[in-house]
Structure formats: structure tokens, C-alpha cells
VEXVOSE-900513 format. One record per residue (C-alpha): y, x, z; residue in three letters. Coordinates in steps of 0.1 Angstrom, whole numbers, plus 2048, in hexadecimal, padded with zeros to 3 digits. Layout:
! residues N
  yy  xx  zz residu
   Y   X   Z    ALA
...
This chain:
! residues 167
  yy  xx  zz residu
 800 800 800    UNK
 823 80D 7F8    UNK
 842 806 80B    UNK
 866 806 7FF    UNK
 87C 81D 814    UNK
 89B 81B 7FD    UNK
 8AA 811 7DC    UNK
 8BD 829 7C6    UNK
 8E1 81E 7C1    UNK
 8FC 82D 7AC    UNK
 900 852 7A4    UNK
 918 867 7B8    UNK
 92A 884 7A7    UNK
 91E 897 789    UNK
 900 8AB 797    UNK
 8E7 88F 79A    UNK
 8EC 883 7BD    UNK
 8E4 85E 7C3    UNK
 8EE 845 7DD    UNK
 8D2 833 7EF    UNK
 8D0 811 7FF    UNK
 8BA 81A 81D    UNK
 89D 802 826    UNK
 88E 815 843    UNK
 894 818 868    UNK
 88F 83E 867    UNK
 8A4 84C 84A    UNK
 8A4 86F 85A    UNK
 87E 870 857    UNK
 87A 85D 836    UNK
 895 871 823    UNK
 88E 893 832    UNK
 890 8B2 81C    UNK
 870 8B4 807    UNK
 867 88F 80B    UNK
 856 881 7EC    UNK
 85B 85D 7DF    UNK
 84A 84A 7C4    UNK
 85B 833 7AC    UNK
 84B 813 79E    UNK
 844 827 77E    UNK
 830 840 791    UNK
 84A 85B 78E    UNK
 84E 871 7AD    UNK
 870 87D 7BB    UNK
 875 898 7D5    UNK
 892 89A 7ED    UNK
 8A6 8BA 7E8    UNK
 8C3 8B0 7FF    UNK
 8D3 893 812    UNK
 8F5 88C 820    UNK
 908 86E 82D    UNK
 929 865 81B    UNK
 93E 848 827    UNK
 920 837 836    UNK
 90A 83B 818    UNK
 8EC 852 815    UNK
 8EE 869 7F7    UNK
 8CF 87A 7EA    UNK
 8CB 899 7D5    UNK
 8A9 898 7C3    UNK
 897 8B6 7B5    UNK
 88F 8A4 795    UNK
 8B2 896 78F    UNK
 8CC 8B0 784    UNK
 8E9 89C 774    UNK
 8FB 87C 775    UNK
 8EA 86D 757    UNK
 8C7 872 767    UNK
 8D4 863 787    UNK
 8E2 845 775    UNK
 8C0 83E 766    UNK
 8B1 83B 789    UNK
 8CA 820 794    UNK
 8B7 803 7A4    UNK
 896 815 7A7    UNK
 883 810 7C8    UNK
 879 82E 7DC    UNK
 856 828 7EB    UNK
 83E 83B 801    UNK
 81A 835 80A    UNK
 815 820 82A    UNK
 7FC 83B 834    UNK
 819 853 838    UNK
 829 83F 854    UNK
 821 849 878    UNK
 818 82C 88E    UNK
 835 820 8A4    UNK
 835 830 8C7    UNK
 83D 80F 8D8    UNK
 81E 7F8 8D9    UNK
 836 7DA 8D4    UNK
 844 7E7 8B4    UNK
 834 7E3 891    UNK
 83B 7EE 86E    UNK
 842 7D0 857    UNK
 823 7D7 842    UNK
 80D 7D3 861    UNK
 819 7B0 867    UNK
 819 7A3 843    UNK
 7F9 790 83C    UNK
 7F1 788 860    UNK
 7E5 765 869    UNK
 7FE 752 87D    UNK
 7EF 73A 896    UNK
 7FA 726 8B5    UNK
 7EE 730 8D8    UNK
 7D2 715 8D6    UNK
 7C5 725 8B5    UNK
 7D4 70B 89E    UNK
 7DD 71C 87D    UNK
 802 71D 872    UNK
 801 734 853    UNK
 803 758 848    UNK
 81F 772 84E    UNK
 82E 778 82C    UNK
 84C 78E 835    UNK
 861 79C 851    UNK
 887 797 84D    UNK
 89E 7AF 860    UNK
 8BE 79C 868    UNK
 8DC 7A3 87E    UNK
 8CE 78E 89A    UNK
 8AB 79D 898    UNK
 88B 79A 885    UNK
 87B 77B 876    UNK
 858 776 86B    UNK
 856 762 84B    UNK
 837 74D 84E    UNK
 828 73B 830    UNK
 81D 71A 840    UNK
 7FB 70B 838    UNK
 805 6ED 824    UNK
 82A 6EE 82C    UNK
 84A 701 826    UNK
 84E 724 834    UNK
 85A 729 857    UNK
 871 743 865    UNK
 865 74E 887    UNK
 87A 765 89D    UNK
 865 784 8A5    UNK
 86A 784 8CA    UNK
 851 786 8E6    UNK
 858 762 8F3    UNK
 84F 754 8D1    UNK
 836 76E 8C4    UNK
 824 779 8E4    UNK
 806 788 8D3    UNK
 802 79E 8B5    UNK
 7DE 7A7 8B0    UNK
 7DB 7BE 892    UNK
 7B5 7C3 897    UNK
 7AF 79D 895    UNK
 7C9 799 879    UNK
 7DE 77F 88C    UNK
 7FE 778 89E    UNK
 800 75D 8B8    UNK
 81F 746 8B9    UNK
 82C 732 8D6    UNK
 84A 722 8C4    UNK
 864 70D 8D5    UNK
 864 6E8 8CD    UNK
 870 6E1 8AA    UNK
 86D 705 89C    UNK
 850 6FD 886    UNK
 85A 6D9 87E    UNK
 85F 6D0 85A    UNK
């Protein structure tokens, strides 16, 4: 499984630097010198340098030496293999890819649906749950509502407040 850690934006300057829209919680690790990314085409890119400029991450890539080559990469997704990610140190933290695909069920075992995505918003994370026979539900990913994440069993247990799962 591959995970997107960033998207290439516009070129910066004439030497091939590109801006990156960061999609990872650990940009210092993901965009370290020598890190290798794969594009959707299978092409690999290696980080030759990084710097922050006015709040934007700028990357210099070994394979990109001028503005024209940088412009051709605009919009490309930078991905890494999920196997490259170290497990979170906190047992109550999870990588998004670990949650996607888990069965969502109520505390009594009643099925709710399947976790399709994790949305990171300003107020916290939401699990996007495809409902069995109904519209998707957005479930706040907090201990009071999601008290159990059992990766081995492939499930999350929900204890939603009244009305959260109503259609």
C-alpha cells in the first residue's frame, strides 16, 4: 500500500526547486535528505535538499535540475510505501491507513459500516464510515465515541451520542 505524503506545487526559482503541499504529520522525517518518493507513474524522486520559505516547504530533487522539469511535476503526488512508516509510539495513535477498511460496530456488536477515510480537520479527526444500507456517517475520532480500536480483529467499536448515526 502506498501513502501520499505530499503533492508537488509550483516551481520556485530557476534551478528546479518545487513547493510541496505537505500531507504528513512528520515532514522532518518524510522529507529528510535522501528520502525517496514514488510518483503515480512509477518514477522515483530523491530529496537533495529542503527548506521552508514563507510557510511553504521547498524541495530540491536530484532528478530535477531546472524550472521546466519542475513545472512538469506540478500536481504529482509524492508517495511512500506504508511499510516504511514506523508504528506510532503512543498506543492510542494510529496511521490513517491502519483505520481505513476496519469494520465499525456498536458496543453490542450491531454492524454500522466500514471506515472509508480519516478526515483531519481543525477541530480534530473524523472517521468517514460507509453505512451498511445508508448514507455515510462522520464520526468524531475521540475516546468517548470510539472507545475501542482493535486492529487485530479489524474493527472499531462506536458508542455514539443519541442522533449521531440517525439518517
